[in-house]
N, C-alpha and C positions, 0 to 999 in steps of 0.2 A: 224897497219898492212899495209904493202906496197901495193899500188894499182897495180893490174895486168891488163895490157891493151893488148888486142888482136884484130886484124882486120881479119875478116872472109869474104870471098866472096864465095857465093854458087849460081850457076845458074845465074850469072850476078848481084846478089843483094849483097850489101855491108853491113856488120854488124860490128859495133864497140862494143867491149865487155869490160866492165869496172868492176873492183872489183871481187867479188868472183864467183857469179853465174848469168848469164844473159841468158834467154831463147831466142831461135830463131827457126823459122820454116824452114824446108828444103822443098821447094816447088817442085811440079811436081812428077811424078811417073815413070820417065824414069830410066834407069839403072845406071845413075850417070854421073860424069864428067870425061872424060878420062884424063884431065890434072889437075883436082881438082879445076879449076877456072871458072866453069860454061860456058865453051865454046861449050858445046853441044855434044861432042864426047861420044859415048856409052861406058859404062864400059864393059870390057871383063870379063872373068870368075871370080867368087868369090869362093874361097876354104874355106870350113868349116872343121876344124880339130877337131875331136871328135863329134860323132853323138849320144850322150846320151840324157838326159832329157832337156838339153839346146841346144846342137848342132843341133839335128834333127829339132826341131821347128824353129830354126834360119834358117836352110837350106830351109825348105819348105816355110817360110815367104818370101824368096827371089824369089819364083816362080812368073813369070810374071813381075818381076822387073829387072831381069838379064837374059841374054840369055843362060848362062851356069853356073851351080852350081856344083862344085866338092866336093862331100862329102867323107871325109877321116876318116877312123877308123881302128885301128889295129886289132879289133876283127872280125874274119870271121863270127862268130855266130851272132853278131850284124848286120853286113851287110846283112846276109841272112834273118834275121827278118824284116829288113826294106824293102828289095826287095820283100818279101812275104806279105807286108802290115800287119805284125803282131806286129809292134812296138806300144808301149803304147802312143797313141795320142788322143786328143779330136777330135770330129767329124769334125770340120772345118779343122784342120791340117791334119787329115787322108785323107780328100778329096783333099787337096793340094798336099799331098805326092803322091796319086794315079795319079793326073794330071801331076805332075813333072816327075814321072817315065814313065808315058804313052807317053808324048811328047819328052822324052829324054833329057830334060833340066837339070835334076839331074842325075849326074853320081856318082856311088858308087865305091870306091876303097880302098884297104889297102896300096897302094903305097904312101908313104909320099912325094916322089919326084914329085907327080902330082901337088903339091901346086905351083911349079915353073911356071906352065902354067897360074896361076891366077894373076890378077892385085891387088886383095885384098885377104888377108888371115885372117880369123877370128878363133881364138883359143878358143875352148869350152870344155876343159877337166875337169874331176872332181878333186876337191881339198878337200879330206876328212881329218879327224884326226884319229890317232891311238887310241888304248885302253886307253892310258894315256893322251888323248886329246892334243897330240903334232901334228902339221900339218904334213901330209903325202904328201910330195912334189914330189914323184917319177913320177907320171903321168905328172905333170906340167913341171918338169924339162926335161923329155924326149920329150914332145911335143914341148916345146920352142926350145930345142936344134935341133930337127929335122927341124923345120921351119927356124931357123937361117941358118942351113946348106944349105937349098935349096932356100933361099931368093935371088932374083935377083934385080938389080937396077930398080927403078920405082914402086916397090910394096908398098902397104899399109899393115902393120901388126898390127892387133888389138887383144889384149888379153881381154877376157871377164870373165875368171874364177875368182871367188872370192879368194882373197889372201891378203897377208900382204903388207903394203905400201912399195914401192920400188922394187917390183917384176918385173914390166915391164922394168924398167931401168936395173936391175941386170941380168935378164935372157934373155932379147931380145936386148935392145938398146946397152948395153956395148959389148956383143958378136958380134953384127953386126959391131960395130966400130972396133973391133979387126980383123974382116975380111977385113977391109979397106973400108967399106961402110959408108959414112957420113950420119948420121941420121938427117933428115930434108932437105936433098938435094938429096942424092942417094936413100934412102929409108925413109919410114914414119911410125913412131911407136906411138901407143896410147893404152890407156886402156879405155874400156867402159863396166862397169859391167852389166851383164845380169839382166833383170827384167822380168822373165817369171813366171807366177803363174799357175802351172799345174792344169788342170781341171776346171779353173774358166773362164767362158765365159764373165764375166764382166770386165776382165782385159786383153784385147787383146794387142798384141805387137804394132800394129799400133797406138793405142790410149795411150800407156804408154810412157812418156818421157824417154829418155836415156841420161845419163851423159857421156861426153867424155873428157879425159885429154890427151893431146899430149906432146911428148918430147919437141917439138918446136911449134910455131904458125902454121907453114906449116904442121906439122904432124896433128895438131888439125883440120885444114881445110880439109885435105884429108880424115881423119877418119870420120869427120862429114858427108862428102858426102856419105860414105859407110853406116854408121849407119842410115843415113836419108832414106835409102831404107827400113828400118825396122820399122821406127816410124815417126810420123809427127812432133815431137818436140825433139830437141837435146839441152841439157844444156852443155855449155862448162865450164870447170874449168881450173885452171892455169897449172896443171901438172898431170901426171899419178898418182902420189902419192895422190893427192887430190881426184881423182876419185876412187882409191883403198880404201881410208879411208871412202869415201862416202858410198860404199857398206857395209863396216863393220859396220858403224854407223846405217844404215838402219836396219840391222838384229839384232844388239845389242839392239836397241830400241824395236824391237818386242820381243826379248828374255826377257828383263826386264818387259815389259808390260804383257806378258803371265805368267811369274813367279808371278807377283803381282796379276793377275786375279785368279790364282789357290789359292794363299794364302788368298785372299779376299773371295773366295768361301768357303774355310774351316771356315773362320770367320762367314760367313752367316749361315753355317751349325750349328755352335754353338748357333747362335741367332735364329734359326728356320726360316730363310729367304731364298727366292729363289734368288740366285746370278744373274741369267739371268734377272729376273724382275728388280732388282736393277741396273744392268748394263745398260739395255735399258732406264731406267728412267734417269740415269746420262747422257746418251748419248744425251738427248734432249737439254742439255746445248750447245749453238752454239759456244762456245769458251772455250779453256783451258782444254778440256777433250777428250781423245782419248781412247775409251774403247776396251777391248779384252775379249773374252769369255774363261772361264776355260774349262779344258778337262782332259783326262787321261795322258797327257804328250805331248811332242813336237817332231814331226818327220820331215822327209825330210832332205835335205842337209843343208839348209841355217841356221836355228836357232840353232839346236844342235851343229853345227860344226863351222860356220863362226866366232862367237865371240872368239873362242879359238885362231884364227890367231892373233888377237890383243893382247890377254892375253899372248900368247907365245912370241910375239915380245917385249912387255913390260917387260916380265920376263927376256929376254935376256939382257935387260938393267938395271936389278935390280929394276924395278918398278912394282907396283901392282895397281889393280883397284878393291877395295873391293866390290863395288855394283855389278859390272858385274860378279865377281867371285861368289858372293852369288846367283845371279840369275841363273847362269849356274849350280850350285850345286842343287838348287831347281828344275830346269828342269830335271836334271839327276835322282833325287830321286822321282819324281812325281809318277811313276808306283808303287813304294813302298807304297805310301799313298793309292793307289787304292787297293792293296793287303791287307793293314791294314783294310780298310773299308769292304772289302769282308769278312774278318774274323769276323768283328763286326756284319754284316748283318746275317751271318750264325749263329753266337753265340746267336743272339736274339731268334733263333728258336731251340736252344739246340744242334746245330751242330758245328763242327770245320772244318777248311780247310783240315785237314788230312782225306783222304777218301772221301771228298765231290766231287761230279760231277759238274764241272764248265764249262760252255760254254761261250767263248769269242766271242762276235758278232762284226765282222769286224776286219781285221788285217792290212790293209794298213794304212799309216800314215794320209791319207786325204780322204775325201769323193770323190768318183768318179774317183779315179786314181788307177792304178795298180802298186803301188810303195811301197816297204817295207823299203826304206832307213831310217834308224834310227827310225823306227816305235816303239812307246812305247809299242805296243802289244807284241813285242818280249821279252823284259825284264819282262813284265807283266805275260805272259804265263810261262816263265822260272821260275819266282819267285813263281808262284802258284804251279808248279810241285815240286819245292824244298820244299814247305810247305806241300807236301803230297797229293795235290788235283789231281783228275783225270781230265785232261784238254783236251778240244777240241775247235775248233773254226769254224765259218761259215763266209765265205767271197766269193761272186761270182766272184770276180776279182783276188783272190789269191788262186790258187789250192793247193799250198803246201808251208810250211815255214820250215826253218831250224833254230832251236834255238841254242843259245850258248851251246857248248859241242856236237854239231852234232845231237841233238834230232830232228827227222822229224815228222811233223804233216801234215795231209791232211784235207782240208776243208770238213766239214760235208755237204753233198749235200742237204738233206731235213730233217733238225732236227725237233724234236718234243719237245716242251717246257717241258712237264711233265717228260721227261727222265732225266732232269738235276736239281740239287739242287739249282743252282744259275746261272743266265745269267748276264754277265757283258757287258754293251753296250759300245763298244770302237769306232767304226766307222760305220756311217749310210750312205750307198750308195743310191743315188737317183734312183727311179724306182724299188727298191727291196722290196719284201713283208716280213715284219717282224711281221706279225700277230701271228705267232707261239710262239713268245716270251711271249705273254700274258699267255700261259699255264704253264710257269715256276713259281714255287711257290715263288721264290725270284728273284728280278731284281735290279741290281745295275747300275745306269745310270751315267757313267763317262763322257758323253757328256753334261749332264744337259739339254738336249733338246729332249729326247725321250718321246713321248706321247702315245706310244702303249701299256703301261701297267700301269693302275692306281695305282697299288700297288708298283711301283718302289721306291727305295731309291736313294738318291744322294750321290755322293762321298763327 
């Protein structure tokens, strides 16, 4: 492999970067380098395009580190939620949002042209897949085209949305060149994948390293200065494509690990073993083992969606990746396994799913977050209904869900366990009272970690 050599100067400190990945710290907590070379000029506004589950935490993390943050989103409803402090944020980020709105440093707008006032533009729009697992690039293409249209000389443009290798060059760098702007001289373009773990106070942005890949070394330098406002450590790679592939590999690794964890949990069930006990024991090995816990399925944007960007790109070139493909099939069908076990648990008592009253405990994809994206609870409830069960759910963070086909369900406010034939434990939110579940005659624990009902069965 050819050696890549970059030279980086940040706040007057020189860093020689050799090979694939070399970490460096971005010192200081000022708002950045106006010229990207550590000469001490304050960075003017930073624009964040897309204020969803990544963009809004990114914007509030800049509070106190940049004098002006321009938050741009095309959804008036989303802007209203943020302005009213009703956005789904953890407590630290909610307080930062309140402070940023209170002191006026965060400005909210639907005007894409407002990005022209910023020295740096960070693009944080969703990159989902459609029902056939084909990347849906509509929001990404629209956001990149809008940013390109309003880019002015001197700006740093950073894409953070997870996508296929080559996107930054294709949708940002090349269109800017066609506009007559020289990338690396007139404007500076890079990719830095987001690493936000919603609802997890153990993985703060400031303490989580970020990867940056620039079109040119000058682009990497400028982008590192911006991303360094969000994290204490930046890793430079040789290109945006390397950074884009890094994000895909991270989430593919997690997808394969979770698919394996679920399969191993089924094996433990056959052997009469507790998969959590075995996983924790295996995790005591200090090298060579990275464990994952089984569950009812995989939700959120990253793991159910992101690997399909690589599979799609490989498929366009006539290539396949059997291991990743199998892992994604396993993840997709995990709720079916929960439904199968629900039928077995009911069958042991002489009941069938048809006509059974089933309560799904928790609907969000992750504990402590108000987020239904790709939640396995949705296909789980839909499949139970298709099997003839009478289904409800209880989740203090999710007042209503819409299932495939338009079926609407409202969360049961104060359920009583004895009213249900079966409770399926899907998501356990911290600080929530689940003592009522003990009264349900049958409990199927799809989290493998519910200790509130001694008579529980495991998936």
